[in-house]
C-alpha positions as CSV (number, residue, x, y, z in Angstrom):
1,M,-66.6,-33.6,0.5
2,R,-68.5,-36.3,-1.3
3,L,-69.5,-35.9,-4.9
4,G,-73.3,-36.0,-5.4
5,V,-75.5,-34.3,-7.9
6,S,-78.7,-35.7,-9.4
7,W,-80.2,-35.7,-12.9
8,R,-83.6,-35.5,-14.5
9,R,-85.1,-36.1,-18.0
10,W,-84.5,-33.6,-20.7
11,A,-88.2,-33.0,-21.2
12,G,-88.4,-31.4,-17.8
13,W,-85.5,-29.1,-18.7
14,V,-87.2,-27.9,-21.9
15,R,-90.4,-27.0,-20.0
16,A,-88.4,-25.3,-17.2
17,L,-86.6,-23.0,-19.7
18,A,-89.6,-20.7,-19.5
19,A,-88.1,-19.5,-16.3
20,V,-84.9,-18.3,-18.1
21,T,-84.6,-15.3,-20.3
22,T,-85.1,-15.9,-24.0
23,A,-81.5,-15.2,-24.7
24,A,-80.3,-17.6,-22.0
25,A,-82.6,-20.3,-23.2
26,A,-81.5,-19.9,-26.7
27,A,-77.9,-20.2,-25.6
28,V,-78.5,-23.3,-23.6
29,C,-80.4,-25.1,-26.3
30,A,-78.3,-24.0,-29.3
31,N,-75.7,-26.4,-30.5
32,P,-72.9,-25.8,-31.5
33,A,-73.5,-22.1,-30.6
34,W,-71.8,-21.0,-27.4
35,A,-72.2,-18.3,-24.7
36,A,-74.2,-20.3,-22.2
37,H,-72.5,-19.3,-19.0
38,A,-74.5,-21.5,-16.7
39,Y,-76.7,-24.5,-16.5
40,A,-79.7,-25.1,-14.2
41,Q,-81.8,-28.2,-13.5
42,F,-85.1,-26.3,-13.6
43,G,-83.9,-23.3,-15.6
44,D,-83.8,-20.9,-12.6
45,I,-80.4,-19.2,-13.3
46,K,-80.0,-16.3,-10.8
47,Y,-76.8,-14.6,-12.1
48,P,-76.8,-13.3,-15.7
49,A,-74.0,-13.7,-18.2
50,G,-71.1,-11.3,-17.3
51,F,-72.1,-11.1,-13.6
52,D,-69.3,-9.7,-11.4
53,H,-69.4,-11.9,-8.3
54,F,-71.7,-14.0,-6.1
55,D,-73.8,-11.8,-3.8
56,Y,-72.5,-13.4,-0.6
57,V,-68.8,-12.6,-1.1
58,N,-66.9,-9.4,-0.7
59,P,-65.2,-8.9,-4.1
60,K,-62.7,-6.5,-2.5
61,A,-61.6,-8.9,0.3
62,P,-57.9,-8.6,0.7
63,K,-55.6,-11.6,0.3
64,G,-53.2,-12.8,3.0
65,G,-53.0,-14.3,6.4
66,N,-53.4,-17.8,7.7
67,F,-56.4,-19.9,8.6
68,S,-56.3,-23.2,10.5
69,L,-58.9,-25.7,11.4
70,V,-59.3,-29.2,12.8
71,A,-59.4,-32.1,10.3
72,P,-63.1,-33.0,9.8
73,T,-62.5,-36.8,10.3
74,Q,-60.0,-36.2,13.1
75,A,-57.9,-38.9,11.5
76,S,-54.5,-39.3,13.1
77,S,-52.7,-39.2,9.8
78,F,-53.0,-39.7,6.0
79,D,-51.0,-41.8,3.6
80,K,-51.7,-40.6,0.1
81,Y,-52.3,-37.5,-2.0
82,N,-54.7,-39.2,-4.4
83,P,-58.3,-38.8,-3.0
84,F,-59.9,-40.8,-5.8
85,T,-58.6,-44.3,-5.1
86,L,-59.9,-46.9,-2.7
87,K,-56.9,-47.8,-0.6
88,G,-55.4,-45.4,1.9
89,T,-56.5,-42.1,3.4
90,A,-56.1,-38.7,1.7
91,P,-55.6,-35.5,3.7
92,P,-58.7,-33.3,4.4
93,G,-59.2,-30.3,2.2
94,L,-57.4,-31.8,-0.8
95,E,-60.4,-32.0,-3.2
96,T,-61.9,-28.7,-2.2
97,L,-58.7,-26.6,-2.4
98,V,-56.5,-28.2,-5.0
99,F,-58.8,-29.7,-7.6
100,E,-61.3,-27.9,-9.8
101,T,-64.3,-28.9,-11.9
102,L,-65.8,-27.9,-15.2
103,L,-68.7,-26.1,-13.5
104,E,-69.0,-24.4,-10.1
105,G,-72.0,-24.3,-7.8
106,N,-72.8,-21.6,-5.3
107,F,-74.4,-21.1,-1.9
108,D,-77.5,-19.4,-3.5
109,E,-78.7,-22.1,-5.9
110,P,-78.8,-25.8,-5.1
111,A,-79.3,-27.0,-8.7
112,T,-77.4,-24.4,-10.8
113,A,-73.8,-24.2,-11.8
114,Y,-71.6,-21.7,-13.6
115,G,-68.6,-22.0,-15.8
116,L,-65.2,-22.6,-14.1
117,L,-62.7,-24.6,-16.1
118,A,-65.4,-24.6,-18.8
119,E,-66.3,-21.0,-19.9
120,D,-69.2,-22.3,-21.9
121,V,-71.7,-25.2,-21.9
122,S,-74.0,-26.3,-24.6
123,V,-76.6,-29.0,-24.3
124,A,-77.8,-30.8,-27.5
125,P,-81.5,-30.2,-28.4
126,D,-82.3,-33.8,-27.8
127,G,-80.6,-33.8,-24.4
128,M,-78.4,-36.7,-25.3
129,S,-75.1,-34.8,-24.9
130,V,-73.4,-31.8,-23.4
131,T,-70.4,-30.0,-24.8
132,F,-68.0,-27.9,-22.8
133,R,-65.6,-25.3,-24.1
134,L,-62.6,-24.8,-21.8
135,H,-61.5,-21.4,-20.6
136,P,-58.4,-20.4,-22.6
137,K,-56.7,-19.0,-19.4
138,A,-57.2,-22.3,-17.4
139,R,-53.8,-23.5,-16.2
140,F,-52.5,-26.4,-14.1
141,H,-50.1,-25.6,-11.3
142,N,-47.2,-26.6,-13.5
143,G,-48.2,-23.9,-16.0
144,D,-49.6,-26.3,-18.6
145,P,-53.0,-25.3,-20.2
146,V,-56.0,-27.3,-19.2
147,L,-57.0,-29.1,-22.4
148,A,-59.8,-31.4,-23.5
149,A,-57.4,-34.3,-23.5
150,D,-56.8,-33.7,-19.8
151,V,-60.6,-33.7,-19.2
152,K,-61.0,-37.0,-21.1
153,H,-58.1,-38.5,-19.2
154,S,-59.6,-37.5,-15.9
155,F,-62.9,-39.1,-16.8
156,E,-61.4,-42.3,-18.1
157,V,-59.3,-43.0,-15.0
158,L,-62.0,-42.0,-12.6
159,T,-64.4,-44.4,-14.3
160,S,-61.9,-47.3,-14.4
161,K,-61.4,-50.1,-11.9
162,Q,-58.4,-48.3,-10.5
163,A,-60.6,-45.6,-9.0
164,A,-62.8,-45.9,-5.9
165,P,-66.1,-47.5,-7.0
166,Q,-68.3,-44.4,-6.3
167,Y,-66.8,-42.6,-9.2
168,P,-67.7,-45.2,-11.9
169,A,-71.2,-45.3,-10.3
170,F,-71.5,-41.6,-10.3
171,F,-70.7,-41.2,-14.0
172,S,-72.3,-44.4,-15.2
173,A,-74.9,-42.5,-17.3
174,V,-72.2,-41.3,-19.6
175,S,-71.8,-43.5,-22.7
176,K,-68.9,-41.8,-24.5
177,V,-66.5,-38.9,-24.3
178,T,-65.2,-37.2,-27.4
179,V,-62.5,-34.6,-27.8
180,L,-63.8,-32.2,-30.4
181,G,-60.9,-29.8,-30.4
182,E,-58.0,-28.6,-28.2
183,R,-60.4,-27.0,-25.7
184,S,-63.8,-28.5,-26.5
185,I,-65.2,-31.9,-25.3
186,R,-68.5,-33.6,-25.6
187,F,-70.1,-36.1,-23.2
188,D,-72.8,-38.4,-24.7
189,F,-75.5,-39.8,-22.4
190,R,-77.2,-43.2,-22.3
191,Q,-80.5,-41.4,-22.0
192,P,-81.6,-37.7,-21.8
193,D,-81.6,-36.5,-18.2
194,A,-81.6,-32.8,-17.4
195,E,-79.3,-33.2,-14.4
196,L,-76.6,-35.0,-16.3
197,P,-74.8,-31.8,-17.5
198,L,-74.6,-30.8,-13.8
199,Q,-73.3,-34.2,-12.9
200,V,-70.6,-34.2,-15.6
201,G,-69.8,-30.6,-14.6
202,K,-68.7,-31.8,-11.2
203,L,-65.9,-34.0,-12.8
204,P,-62.6,-33.3,-11.0
205,V,-60.0,-32.5,-13.6
206,F,-56.2,-33.1,-13.3
207,S,-53.3,-33.2,-15.7
208,R,-52.3,-36.3,-17.8
209,K,-48.8,-35.8,-16.4
210,W,-49.8,-36.6,-12.9
211,G,-48.1,-39.9,-12.1
212,V,-45.9,-39.9,-15.2
213,V,-42.3,-40.9,-14.4
214,D,-39.6,-40.9,-17.1
215,G,-42.2,-40.7,-19.7
216,K,-44.2,-43.7,-18.4
217,A,-47.6,-43.3,-16.7
218,K,-48.2,-45.2,-13.5
219,P,-51.5,-47.1,-13.0
220,F,-53.9,-44.6,-11.4
221,D,-54.2,-46.7,-8.2
222,Q,-50.4,-46.5,-7.8
223,I,-50.3,-42.7,-7.8
224,V,-50.0,-42.3,-4.1
225,T,-47.4,-39.8,-2.8
226,E,-47.0,-37.7,-6.0
227,H,-48.5,-34.3,-5.5
228,P,-51.5,-33.7,-7.7
229,I,-51.1,-31.6,-10.9
230,A,-54.3,-29.8,-10.7
231,S,-55.6,-26.2,-11.2
232,G,-57.2,-25.1,-7.9
233,P,-56.5,-22.0,-5.9
234,Y,-54.1,-23.8,-3.5
235,R,-51.2,-26.2,-3.7
236,I,-49.9,-28.7,-1.1
237,G,-47.4,-26.9,1.1
238,K,-45.7,-27.9,4.3
239,V,-46.7,-31.3,5.7
240,T,-45.9,-32.7,9.2
241,P,-47.0,-36.4,9.0
242,G,-49.5,-37.2,11.7
243,R,-49.9,-33.6,12.8
244,D,-50.9,-31.2,10.1
245,I,-51.0,-30.3,6.4
246,T,-50.8,-26.8,5.0
247,Y,-52.2,-25.6,1.6
248,E,-50.5,-22.5,0.1
249,R,-52.4,-20.1,-2.1
250,D,-51.2,-20.2,-5.7
251,K,-50.1,-16.5,-6.2
252,A,-50.4,-17.2,-10.0
253,Y,-53.7,-18.9,-9.8
254,W,-55.3,-18.6,-13.2
255,G,-58.9,-18.1,-12.0
256,A,-58.4,-15.4,-9.4
257,D,-60.4,-12.8,-11.4
258,L,-63.2,-15.1,-12.5
259,N,-66.6,-14.1,-11.4
260,V,-67.1,-17.5,-9.7
261,R,-63.9,-17.0,-7.8
262,R,-63.8,-13.2,-7.1
263,G,-63.7,-12.5,-3.4
264,Q,-63.0,-16.1,-2.5
265,F,-60.1,-18.2,-1.1
266,N,-58.5,-15.2,0.4
267,F,-56.0,-16.8,2.9
268,D,-52.4,-17.3,1.9
269,R,-52.2,-20.5,3.9
270,I,-54.9,-23.0,5.1
271,T,-53.8,-25.6,7.6
272,Y,-55.6,-28.7,8.9
273,R,-54.5,-29.9,12.3
274,M,-55.0,-33.5,13.2
275,Y,-55.9,-34.9,16.6
276,L,-56.5,-38.3,18.1
277,D,-59.9,-37.4,19.7
278,N,-62.4,-34.6,20.3
279,V,-61.0,-33.8,23.8
280,T,-57.5,-33.2,22.5
281,A,-58.8,-31.2,19.5
282,F,-60.8,-28.8,21.7
283,E,-57.9,-28.3,24.1
284,G,-55.8,-27.5,21.0
285,F,-58.4,-24.9,20.0
286,K,-58.4,-23.2,23.3
287,A,-54.6,-23.2,23.3
288,G,-54.5,-21.3,20.0
289,E,-53.3,-24.2,17.8
290,F,-56.0,-23.5,15.2
291,D,-58.8,-21.0,14.4
292,F,-62.1,-22.7,13.6
293,I,-64.0,-25.7,14.9
294,E,-67.5,-27.0,14.5
295,S,-69.1,-28.8,17.5
296,Y,-71.1,-31.9,16.9
297,I,-71.5,-33.0,20.6
298,S,-74.1,-31.1,22.6
299,K,-72.5,-31.8,25.9
300,D,-69.3,-30.2,24.8
301,W,-71.1,-27.2,23.3
302,V,-73.0,-26.5,26.6
303,R,-70.3,-27.3,29.1
304,Q,-66.9,-26.7,27.5
305,Y,-67.5,-23.9,25.0
306,R,-67.4,-21.3,27.8
307,G,-65.0,-19.6,30.2
308,R,-62.7,-16.6,30.3
309,K,-61.6,-16.7,26.6
310,F,-65.2,-16.9,25.4
311,D,-66.2,-14.1,27.8
312,S,-63.4,-11.8,26.6
313,G,-64.1,-12.4,22.9
314,E,-60.8,-14.1,22.3
315,L,-62.9,-17.0,21.2
316,I,-66.3,-16.5,19.5
317,K,-69.1,-19.0,19.9
318,A,-71.8,-18.8,17.2
319,T,-75.0,-20.7,16.4
320,L,-75.8,-20.4,12.7
321,P,-79.3,-21.4,11.4
322,H,-79.3,-23.6,8.3
323,R,-81.6,-24.3,5.4
324,N,-80.3,-27.8,4.7
325,S,-82.4,-30.9,4.6
326,A,-81.2,-32.5,7.8
327,N,-78.4,-35.0,7.5
328,F,-79.6,-38.6,7.8
329,Q,-77.8,-40.0,10.8
330,G,-78.3,-43.3,12.6
331,F,-77.0,-46.6,13.7
332,I,-77.1,-48.6,10.5
333,F,-77.4,-52.4,10.1
334,N,-75.1,-54.5,7.8
335,T,-78.0,-56.4,6.2
336,R,-75.5,-58.7,4.5
337,L,-75.4,-60.6,7.8
338,D,-78.0,-63.3,8.3
339,K,-79.1,-62.0,11.7
340,F,-80.1,-58.6,10.3
341,K,-81.9,-59.8,7.2
342,D,-85.3,-59.8,8.9
343,A,-86.8,-56.3,9.2
344,R,-88.6,-57.3,12.4
345,V,-85.3,-57.8,14.1
346,R,-84.0,-54.4,12.9
347,R,-87.2,-52.7,14.1
348,A,-87.0,-54.4,17.5
349,I,-83.4,-53.2,18.0
350,G,-84.6,-49.6,17.2
351,L,-87.3,-49.8,19.8
352,A,-84.6,-50.1,22.5
353,L,-83.2,-46.6,21.9
354,D,-84.9,-44.1,24.3
355,F,-84.3,-40.8,22.5
356,E,-86.4,-38.7,24.9
357,W,-84.3,-39.8,27.9
358,M,-81.0,-39.2,25.9
359,N,-82.2,-35.7,24.8
360,R,-82.9,-34.8,28.4
361,Q,-80.0,-36.4,30.2
362,L,-77.2,-36.2,27.5
363,F,-78.1,-33.6,24.9
364,Y,-79.5,-30.7,27.0
365,G,-82.6,-30.7,24.9
366,I,-80.8,-29.4,21.9
367,Y,-81.8,-32.1,19.4
368,K,-84.8,-33.3,17.5
369,R,-85.3,-36.9,16.4
370,V,-84.5,-37.9,12.8
371,G,-87.7,-39.3,11.4
372,S,-86.9,-39.7,7.7
373,Y,-84.1,-40.1,5.3
374,F,-85.0,-36.5,4.2
375,T,-85.9,-34.9,7.6
376,N,-86.6,-31.2,7.6
377,S,-87.5,-31.1,3.9
378,E,-90.4,-31.3,1.5
379,Y,-89.2,-34.8,0.5
380,E,-90.2,-36.4,3.8
381,A,-93.0,-39.0,3.5
382,K,-95.9,-38.6,5.9
383,G,-98.9,-40.7,6.8
384,L,-100.5,-42.8,4.1
385,P,-99.3,-42.5,0.5
386,D,-101.2,-39.9,-1.5
387,A,-102.5,-40.4,-5.0
388,A,-99.3,-39.2,-6.6
389,E,-97.2,-41.6,-4.5
390,L,-99.7,-44.5,-5.2
391,A,-99.3,-44.0,-8.9
392,L,-95.6,-44.9,-8.4
393,L,-96.0,-47.5,-5.7
394,T,-98.9,-49.5,-7.0
395,P,-97.1,-50.9,-10.1
396,L,-94.4,-52.2,-7.7
397,R,-96.9,-53.9,-5.4
398,D,-95.4,-57.4,-5.9
399,K,-92.0,-56.0,-4.8
400,L,-93.2,-54.1,-1.8
401,R,-93.8,-55.1,1.8
402,P,-97.6,-55.1,2.2
403,E,-97.6,-52.4,4.9
404,V,-96.0,-49.9,2.5
405,L,-99.4,-49.4,0.8
406,A,-101.6,-50.2,3.7
407,Q,-100.1,-48.5,6.7
408,P,-98.8,-45.0,7.6
409,V,-95.1,-44.5,7.1
410,P,-93.2,-45.5,10.3
411,V,-92.0,-42.9,12.7
412,P,-89.4,-43.4,15.4
413,P,-90.8,-44.9,18.7
414,T,-91.2,-42.5,21.6
415,T,-91.2,-42.8,25.3
416,T,-93.1,-39.6,25.8
417,P,-96.3,-40.5,27.8
418,P,-98.5,-42.3,27.2
419,G,-95.6,-44.1,25.5
420,S,-92.9,-45.7,27.6
421,L,-89.7,-47.7,27.2
422,R,-91.3,-50.7,28.9
423,D,-94.0,-50.7,26.2
424,N,-91.4,-50.4,23.4
425,L,-89.4,-53.3,24.8
426,R,-92.5,-55.5,25.0
427,L,-93.2,-54.8,21.4
428,A,-89.6,-55.5,20.5
429,R,-89.8,-58.8,22.4
430,D,-92.9,-59.8,20.3
431,L,-91.2,-58.8,17.0
432,L,-88.1,-60.8,17.9
433,A,-90.3,-63.9,18.7
434,Q,-92.1,-63.6,15.4
435,A,-88.7,-63.6,13.7
436,G,-87.6,-66.8,15.5
437,W,-85.6,-65.3,18.4
438,T,-86.7,-66.4,21.9
439,L,-85.3,-65.9,25.4
440,K,-83.6,-68.9,26.9
441,D,-81.7,-68.7,30.2
442,G,-81.6,-64.9,29.8
443,Q,-80.1,-65.0,26.3
444,L,-81.9,-64.5,23.0
445,R,-81.4,-67.5,20.7
446,N,-82.7,-68.7,17.4
447,A,-83.9,-72.2,16.5
448,Q,-80.3,-73.3,15.9
449,G,-79.4,-72.2,19.4
450,E,-77.3,-69.3,18.2
451,R,-77.2,-66.2,20.4
452,L,-78.1,-62.7,19.0
453,T,-75.0,-60.6,19.6
454,I,-74.2,-57.1,18.2
455,E,-71.0,-55.2,17.8
456,F,-71.2,-51.4,17.4
457,L,-68.1,-50.3,15.5
458,D,-66.6,-46.8,15.9
459,N,-63.3,-45.0,15.5
460,S,-63.8,-42.5,18.3
461,P,-65.1,-43.1,21.9
462,S,-67.3,-39.9,21.8
463,M,-70.4,-42.0,20.9
464,G,-69.9,-44.2,23.9
465,R,-72.2,-42.2,26.2
466,V,-75.0,-42.7,23.7
467,V,-74.3,-46.3,23.0
468,T,-74.1,-47.4,26.6
469,P,-77.7,-46.8,27.6
470,L,-78.8,-48.5,24.3
471,L,-76.6,-51.6,25.2
472,R,-78.4,-51.7,28.6
473,N,-81.8,-51.8,27.0
474,L,-80.7,-54.4,24.5
475,E,-79.5,-56.5,27.4
476,K,-83.0,-56.5,28.8
477,L,-84.1,-58.2,25.6
478,G,-81.5,-60.8,26.0
479,I,-79.2,-59.3,23.3
480,E,-75.5,-59.2,24.1
481,A,-74.1,-56.0,22.5
482,N,-70.7,-54.3,22.8
483,Y,-69.2,-51.1,21.7
484,R,-65.8,-51.5,20.0
485,V,-63.6,-48.5,19.2
486,V,-60.7,-49.1,16.8
487,D,-58.0,-47.0,15.2
488,Y,-59.2,-44.8,12.3
489,A,-57.2,-46.7,9.7
490,V,-58.6,-50.0,11.0
491,Y,-62.1,-48.6,11.0
492,E,-61.8,-47.3,7.4
493,K,-60.5,-50.7,6.3
494,R,-63.3,-52.6,8.0
495,V,-66.0,-50.3,6.7
496,K,-64.7,-50.5,3.1
497,R,-64.8,-54.3,3.4
498,Y,-68.2,-54.3,5.2
499,E,-66.6,-56.0,8.2
500,F,-69.0,-54.5,10.7
501,E,-72.3,-55.3,12.3
502,M,-73.6,-51.9,13.3
503,M,-72.0,-48.5,13.0
504,S,-73.0,-44.9,13.2
505,L,-73.4,-43.1,9.8
506,A,-74.2,-39.6,8.8
507,L,-75.2,-38.8,5.2
508,P,-75.4,-35.1,4.2
509,G,-78.9,-33.8,3.5
510,R,-79.4,-32.4,0.0
511,L,-81.7,-29.7,-1.3
512,V,-82.0,-31.7,-4.5
513,P,-81.8,-35.4,-4.0
514,G,-80.7,-37.4,-7.0
515,S,-77.8,-39.5,-8.2
516,E,-76.2,-39.9,-4.8
517,L,-79.2,-42.1,-3.9
518,R,-77.9,-44.7,-6.3
519,Q,-74.6,-44.7,-4.5
520,F,-76.2,-45.2,-1.1
521,Y,-79.1,-47.5,-1.8
522,H,-78.9,-49.2,-5.2
523,S,-78.6,-53.0,-5.3
524,S,-75.8,-52.9,-7.9
525,L,-73.5,-51.5,-5.3
526,A,-74.6,-53.7,-2.4
527,K,-71.6,-56.0,-2.7
528,V,-69.0,-53.7,-4.3
529,E,-66.1,-53.3,-1.9
530,G,-65.6,-49.7,-0.9
531,A,-69.0,-48.5,-2.3
532,D,-71.3,-46.2,-0.3
533,N,-74.2,-48.7,0.0
534,L,-73.0,-49.6,3.5
535,N,-76.4,-51.0,4.6
536,G,-76.2,-53.5,1.8
537,V,-79.7,-52.4,0.5
538,S,-80.7,-54.7,-2.3
539,D,-84.4,-54.1,-3.1
540,P,-85.9,-54.0,-6.6
541,A,-88.5,-51.5,-5.4
542,V,-85.8,-49.2,-4.1
543,D,-84.0,-49.5,-7.4
544,A,-87.1,-48.7,-9.4
545,L,-87.9,-45.6,-7.3
546,I,-84.3,-44.3,-7.7
547,E,-84.9,-44.5,-11.4
548,K,-88.2,-42.5,-10.9
549,V,-86.2,-39.9,-9.1
550,S,-83.8,-39.7,-12.0
551,A,-86.6,-39.5,-14.5
552,A,-88.6,-36.7,-12.7
553,K,-89.5,-34.0,-15.2
554,T,-90.6,-31.3,-12.7
555,R,-89.9,-30.4,-9.1
556,P,-93.4,-31.8,-8.0
557,E,-92.5,-35.1,-9.7
558,L,-89.2,-35.1,-8.0
559,V,-90.8,-34.5,-4.6
560,T,-93.3,-37.4,-5.1
561,A,-90.6,-39.8,-6.2
562,V,-88.3,-39.1,-3.3
563,R,-91.2,-39.3,-0.8
564,A,-92.1,-42.7,-2.2
565,L,-88.5,-43.8,-1.9
566,D,-88.4,-42.5,1.7
567,R,-91.5,-44.5,2.5
568,V,-90.1,-47.8,1.2
569,L,-86.8,-47.3,3.0
570,R,-88.4,-46.5,6.3
571,H,-90.7,-49.5,6.2
572,S,-87.6,-51.7,5.9
573,Y,-86.0,-50.3,9.1
574,Y,-82.4,-50.2,7.7
575,A,-81.3,-48.0,10.6
576,V,-82.0,-46.8,14.1
577,P,-82.5,-43.1,13.5
578,H,-80.4,-40.6,15.5
579,W,-81.1,-36.9,16.0
580,Y,-80.4,-33.6,14.3
581,S,-80.1,-29.9,15.0
582,G,-81.6,-27.0,13.1
583,T,-78.4,-25.0,13.5
584,F,-74.6,-25.2,13.0
585,R,-72.6,-24.8,16.2
586,V,-69.2,-23.2,15.4
587,A,-66.4,-21.4,17.3
588,Y,-63.5,-19.3,16.0
589,R,-60.8,-17.1,17.1
590,G,-62.0,-13.5,17.6
591,G,-60.4,-10.4,16.2
592,R,-58.5,-12.1,13.5
593,F,-61.1,-12.6,10.7
594,V,-63.7,-10.6,8.9
595,L,-66.9,-12.5,7.9
596,P,-69.1,-11.5,5.0
597,E,-72.4,-9.8,5.9
598,T,-74.4,-12.6,4.2
599,P,-73.7,-15.9,5.9
600,S,-73.9,-19.3,4.3
601,F,-76.8,-21.4,5.4
602,Y,-75.4,-24.7,4.1
603,R,-71.8,-25.5,5.1
604,P,-70.0,-23.3,7.6
605,E,-66.6,-24.8,7.1
606,Q,-66.8,-24.3,3.3
607,W,-68.1,-20.8,3.9
608,A,-65.2,-19.9,6.2
609,L,-62.6,-21.4,3.8
610,S,-63.9,-19.7,0.7
611,C,-65.4,-16.4,1.9
612,W,-63.7,-15.2,5.1
613,W,-60.5,-13.0,5.1
614,S,-57.9,-11.9,7.6
615,R,-58.0,-8.5,9.3
């Protein structure tokens, strides 16, 4: 799971405190007074101090049993137990099950977090710092107490050059960390933002002893095969390289009776099985090799998830509605390459994708087209910019493409009558000609005689049936395109080094967009190896609007800033949008598990891991 929480200016938090009880507001604002059990971006804290458990769990769920699932990435293997460094591949589930953070979110509230390793949180009146007091019972797996020095150590190594670049970027707003006592620590900020306490609260914490050999600490990026010394509900158990990894529940887990943990993480063992491809994984599921799978391919869902075992109830097929902003999914361009620097070229390539045909012929009508970076949410830009958006965009006029202010926000092309693929390809041909690419002897070439070629990079052949019709349409434009599938390890290496032309990317939708936008779209990360700005977006207008998102003082201001950002990104055609579903499609082994009465509407795998239990 990727890290990603956003932040807002302190002034917005002060005004939002009206939504909290007077006692809670006083606790949050007071410093150095304690007893603030939670922190919320807009002050809307659902659960009061001393609450017993989250509403969606069964606090009396029994512990025991086994639960197994397919590795989300379907990687064939992993080669390290340190998920925070750039090189190598860590096993699935490691961060979720083994590591813990200062604060813990929940399925009910997207912008509120409650004490986990930190039992109390106190924000300075000026919003320039947050102080955490650690829980006196918090223990690492080796029995050592979790102390402020461990928190500082975790922060310092995660923001160093030895960690993957997304971590220094994520915590870049923190100016200083000070240990105030054995179990109290303060984070100072570069500017007052109401989301920064939430962001710092998501800091993964691990022991200073992790990687220490004979009294000497290894450089963090050389901690590879040493098992983490963390504090989560599970430890690494049996490992079969290339096949599976099992996490064993820590019977002495320090937080088992905490209100933010009660009724959760009930299985004694959680195992991730690894398969080379989707077909093998599904056959393994039917054969009883694991218990839970989420289907991402509509053809498989309609044609394969049926038969005797599903009819008898041995296997359960379930469609779960969700409340997420839809994931942004699409074929993205590597704009670091000269051939993709012109937005007209990128738009033309997008015109060659016939979604309506694909949805009929390949997807069984299940999907809707992704139209925005924030589809299915209030953050999606529509039509012409309104007055609130113009107030943000007009000062950036000299940095914007002219059409941003003058034209409605682009929507994906359609072949629904009166539209047609023929018309779309004609427009694509004209755009390519405007960009200097003309057809010569059936091949599209520029003024230097160079051909326009495209390689679609992937690590699984499952997208082949989607890419093939797109390649045929691109061929009609004179573009030679091919679909290349490589081993997962090679794929990861090439992506981290930006050695790709086009690739498929899915970014999780968020109910509260924020700091993750900097990771994905800020120019400061466009050329940083291993960063998440895979497109190579380097646009001063985008940078400025990301800062406006960070500076939003109220939810309406946040909505306006994100809509403006969405508008600018869409006018630049950084991707060929894919499609999305309004539901999760999951299957699991029947008769073995009990599900809580209240389902999660956000992440089914996380819901199963944390809230289900064995019969």
